[in-house]
N, C-alpha and C positions, 0 to 999 in steps of 0.2 A: 853681715852685721850681727853683733852679739848684744843681748839685752844688758843694760848697765846694772840691773838689779839681780836677775836670776841666771844670767848666762844663756838664756834660751835663744832660739833662732827663728821662731815663728812669729810673724807680725801681721797686723791688719792695718790698712791705710787709714789715716785720719784726715789729712789735708796736705796740699802742696802749694806753698806761697811763691814758688819760683825762685830764681836767683835773687838774692837780697844782699845789699851791702851790710857791713858791720855797723850796727845802729848807733853806737856811741863813738865811732870814729868820724867825728865831724871834720869836714874839709877846711883847709886854710885858704883855698882858692877854688872857685867853682869849676875850673878846668883841671883840677888835680885828678890823678888816676883814682878810680874807685873800684876796688876788687869786690866781686860778688861771689857768694857761696850758695849752694842749694839750701833751701829751707823747707824740708819735708818732715812731716810729723807722722809717726806710726804708734801702734799700741801692741805691746807684747801680749800675745794670747796666753802665755803661760802664767805670768804674775800680774798682768794688768797695768804695768808701768807705761805711761805715755811718754814718748821721748823723740828726739831728733834722730834722723837716720845718719847724719854726719856731724862730726865735731870739728870746730875750728880750733887750732892751737891756742890755748889760753893766753900766752904772752901777747898775741895779736889783739886780744880784746881787753886785757886787764893791766898790762904793765904801765900804761899811761892812760888814765881814765878821766872822762870829763863830767861824770855824774858825782855831785857832791850833795849828800843827803840833807845837810843843814840848810840848803837853799829852799827847802819845802817846809813851811810852817806846819803842814799836816803831818809830815813825817816826824818832825821834832816833838809835836804834841803827843803823837802815838808812842814815841820812845819814852817820853816822861811818864806816861801811864804805865808802860811795862816796868820801868824801873821802880816806880812808887809801889807797885804790887809785889815785886819780887826781891828787892834788894834791901838789906838792913845795914846799919852802920857797922863797919868792920869786915863786911863780907869781902872775899876775894872774887872779883868779877872779871870774866874774860868774854870778849865779843869776837866772834869769827866774822870776817868781812866787815870790819868796824868803820869803814869809810872815813869820813873826816872827824870822827869822834862825837857825832851828834848825840848818840845814846849814852856813851860812857861819861860824857860831861855831867849828865844828870846823876849818874852813879857816884861820881866824885863829890858832887854837892851833897849827897846823902851820907858821905863819910866812908865810902867803900874804897878798897884798894883795887886798882883796875889795870888791865892790859888789853889793848886792841891788837888784832891780827888782820892785816890787809896786804894783798900782793901789789897794789898799785902804788908806785913810788911817789907820784905827785900827791895822791890823796893821803897816804901815810905821813908825808912831810907836813901837810896841812894840819893833820890831827896833832902831830907833835908841836907844831907852832901854837896850837890852841891849848896846850898843856895836857894832852892825853897820851900817855906812853903807848907807843905802837910798834909792833914788830912787823917789818915789811917782809912778808913770806906767804906762801900758799900753805893752807892748813891741812894737815894729815896726821897720822899716828906719830910719825917721827917728830914733827913740829910740836905736837901735843906733849910728847915725852920730854922734849927740851924745855918747854914752858913749865911743866910740872917740876922739873929739876930746879929751874932758876927762879920761878915765880911762886910755885906751889900749886896745889890742886885748886880747882875752881869750885867755890860754893854755889855760884850762879854763873851759868854760861848762856850767852845769847847767840843765836844763829838765825838772824832774820833775813829772809829772802836770799839765802846762800846755797841751800841744797840744790835748787834748780840750776845753779850756775856752774856746776862742776861736772866733768865728764865721768867721774867715778864717785857716786854718792857714798859708796862704802868707805872711801878715804875719810870723809867728814865724820861718818858714824863711828869709825874706829878711833878717830881722834877724840871725839866726845867721850867714848868709853875710857880712854886713857887719862884724860884730863879731869874729868868730873870727880869731885870729892865723894866719899862713900855715901853721905847723906845729901849730896848736892842735887840741884835741878838744872836741866838744860831747857831753855825756852826756844823753841824752833818754830819759825813761821815759813810757810810756803804758799805761793798763790794757789787758790783752789781750782783744781781741774773742773770740778762740777760747775762752779760759777763761770769759768771760762767758756765751757761748752754751752751752757744755758743762755748766756748773755751775748754770745758770738764775740767774745773779747779776743778775736784772733790776733789783734795787734799787741797782745802780750806774748806772742810767739816770736822769738828772735834767737840768734845764735848763742847769745849768752845764757838763755834759758834752755838748758839741754834736757831737762826732765820736767814733767807736769804731773803733780801728785794728787791723787785721791788718798784718803786715810789708809785704806787697806794696803797698798804697796808701801806706804811710809811705815806702817806697823811692821811689815815683813822686813824692811831694811833694818830697823832698830832691833828687832828680835834676833836677827842674824848676829848681832854684836852683843847679845845678852843685855839689852836695854829694854825698858818698858815705857809705854806711853800711858801716863797716869792721869792725864787731864787733856781735854780737847775742847776747843770752842772756835766758832767762826768770828772773824774780825773783818771790818770793812776795808782795811788798808789794801792798796793795789787793786782795787776793784773787787775785792773778796779774797780772803786768805784763811788758811787753817793755822791756828796757834795751838801747838801741843807742848806739854810739859813731859820731859823725859827723865827717868831716874834709873838707877841700877836695879831697883826692885819696887814693887807696889801693885796696887789694884788696877787692873786694866778693864774693869767692867764698863766704864764710860766709852773707852775706845772700841770695845766689842760692840756696844750698842750703836755707835756711830757707823761702824763698818756694816752692820746689818741694815741700817737705813740706806747707806750707799747702794748695797746690793739690791734692795727693794726698788730703788730709784732707777736701776738699770745700768749703773756704772761698770758693772762687770760683764756687760753684754755689748756686742758690736752695734746693734741698732741705736744705742744712745749716741754714738759718734757718727752714724752714717750720713746724716743730713748736714753736718757741720760745714762741709765745703760748699754745698749749695746755698746755705744761709749766708756765707761770706760773700758769694757772688751777688746775692740779692741785696746785701748791705752796700756793696760797691755801687750798684746801680742807683740806690737811693742817695748815697753820699754825693756821687758825681752829679746827679740831677739837682740836688739842693745847692751845691756849689755853683753850678751853671745858672740856676734861677736867681741866685742872690746878686750876681753881678760882680761887684768889687769885694774880694774876699782876702783876708789875711788869716793867719793861724796863730794859736797860742800853745806853746809847749814843745820845745825841741828835744823832747824825751824820746826814749827808745821806741815806745809805742807809736809816737808821731812819725818817726822815720819809716816804720813798717807800714803804716797806713798810707802815707804819701806815695811810697814805692809800689805797694801792692795794688793801689787804686790808680796809679799813674797820674797823680796830681802834680803837675809841674808848675813852673813860674807863671805860665799864662792863665792858670786856673786859681792858684793860691800864690800870691805874690811874695810873701815873706812869712817868717815864723818868729814870733816874739817869745822871749824866754827871760826869766828873772836872773838866771845864772850868768855872772860876768865871764865865767870860764867858757861859755858857749857863744856869747855875743861876738860878732865879727867873723864868725865861721859860717860854713855852708852845709846844708843838708846833703848827705851823700846820696847819689842816685838821682835826685830831682833838682838839686842846685839852689834852693831858696836861701837867701841870706838870713842869718839869725840876728835879730835886732832886740834892743831893749824894750821893755813893756810900754814905755811912754810913746813909742811909735804907734801903738794901737790907738792911743788917744789923739795924736796929731794927724795920722793918716785917716782915721775914722772911716774904715771900710763899712759897707752895708752889713756885712756879717763877718764873724770871726769863727773859724773852725777850731773847736776846742780839742786839740790832739791829746792834751793831758786831762781827759774827761774824768779821771779818778780824783782830780783836784778841783772839781767844779765849784764847790763852796768857797774854797780859798781864792780861786780866780775871780769869782763874783765879788768878793770883798775888795780885792785889789783893783778891779776894773769897774767899780761902781760908777765912776764918772762917764766912761764910755757907754755903759748900758743906760744910764740916765739920759744921755744925749740921743738915744734912739738906736744905738747899736744892738746887735743880737748875737747870741751864741748858737752855732750849729753843733749839736752834741751827737757825735757819730756812733750812736747806739740804736739798735733796731726799734726800741720803744720810745725814742726821743726825737727822731729826725723827720717826722712827717711835716712838721713846720718848725721854723727857727724859734728858739726860746729867747724872748726879749727880756730886757731887764725889768 
């Protein structure tokens, strides 16, 4: 194995979640074949990048994709905020991994000229249907050069939750360097490694997420391509993420201070990661116990993290009968590995289970608003987080 960032060969173990199906490859029939791949996480002792030990070929995960960002009101509102802060009328705006155009539609409303880039054929087609020009392609330096020639340099470039998804993060960074206008800014978001470890958010580990970033390795990545992180902040999306602004030049003092804080917190040392696997085991016991105690249990959120949790904790149909999800693209399909049917959210209200396991725990506020009737009738949510699951959380 070679480190995706520095090319090193020395690694320390972080956790092993065992053979896991591809989380967004929902089944059309519960008896369909379900290929599993090892899901093992390690940390490069040379540069500190946390990463998977094996990569699944990207076309198996992304060519036909069932995640549509606009189905989440939380994600849409987050995107509107990003656009409002970063985009001016007339800007040339490009988004890498633009999904169904949920962010770029806001940029169009602000008078920007936009282009999305996404490799998933069905998702790119949906974006086009919604009026968002989208190039169906994987993003790298060659794609960036083609876009710069045909569309022009990007004044504003968004790359939200994409760096984690690629086997070679240098390809994305090189593309940003190529496409970004001389005075342009790239807004890059990655799930926070620090938050993942601290909150035992192991269910954000899956084959699509091939790298897990603290700021220090992220800064090394961009520095390798002569780019600077000129601003950094924490944002709550995806259970906790880092939002950085990247430019060709500028003051990196904020990033330097952030990296010093990470080092003081222990992120550059093995002990910070050593108990993670044991804490996952502890959480499994608590979740399985809470589900057994509740009696009748459904679940909410056929998202990637939900597939990971159901499989890692071996929660099958006899424990969790079904999974509700707002996306019509997922309804009528089945969870790979555990077999639960994916149903529309109104099933939660009609079936009225004693408890609902909230697999999409990062969208708790949104789900509470949507399912106020279920909660008002006495239903409760099981929140699979270490600090939330000693007792069910009623409405």
